[in-house]
N, C-alpha and C positions, 0 to 999 in steps of 0.2 A: 568466518569467511571474510576475506579482505574486499575492499571497495572495487578493485579492478576485476576480481573474479565475479563479484555480484553483478557488476555492469555487463560483463560478458554473458552471464546467464540470462540477464534481462533481455539482451539483444537476441539471444537464441530463442527464448520463449516468445518474443514478439514475432520473429521470423516463422516460428512453428505455429503461431496463433494459439498457443497453449495458455488459455486464460486462467486455468487453475494454477499453473506455475506462476503466472504474472501476479495473482493475488498474493501468493506466498512470498515471492521475491520482492515485490514492492513493500510488503509488510516488513520483511527483513531489512530492506533499505531504510525504511522509516525508523525502525528500532535502532539501527546503526547511527543514523543521523541524530536521533534524539539523544542517544547515549553520548554522542560527541558534542552536544549542546547546540546543534543547528536546528532550531524549531521550524524555521521556514522550509528547509529541505525535508524535514520529517513530515510536515503537513503536505508538502507536494507529493511525496511518495504515498502517504496515507490516502490522499484523494484518489490517486491512480488505483491503489489497491481496492478502495471502496467502489469505484466505478466498475472495475472488472468483476468484483464480487456481485454487484447488482446485475451485471450482464448475464452471469451464469447462475444467479439465484442461490448462492451459497450462504449458509448461516453466518459466516464471518462478517457479512455486510453490517450487521447490527453492531458488533464490537468495533469495527473500523469507524463507523459513524459516531459511536460514543466517544472514541478517542478524539475525533475531530471536534465534536461538540465541547468536550472538556478543555480543548485548547482554544475555544472561541472561533473556530474556523468553519463551522457548519451549524445548521439547525437540526434538531432531532428529526430523524427519519421515521416515518410511520408507514410500514408496508401495507 
């Protein structure tokens, strides 16, 4: 998926308040940014994915936090 399509899907998910989609889409955006070598953008997107994952209580929160910890951008989260 290209960046423009991903941005459009993120906007739609925000408008629909679809937090499950937001976790998935922000994670995809982080993956795309990381693959492109933009660590700051990747961590920005990972942080958003993590926050939405926490809000809805999905197990992905643990893996998202671990990625942020590995990049020195967060402390380990203990539920």
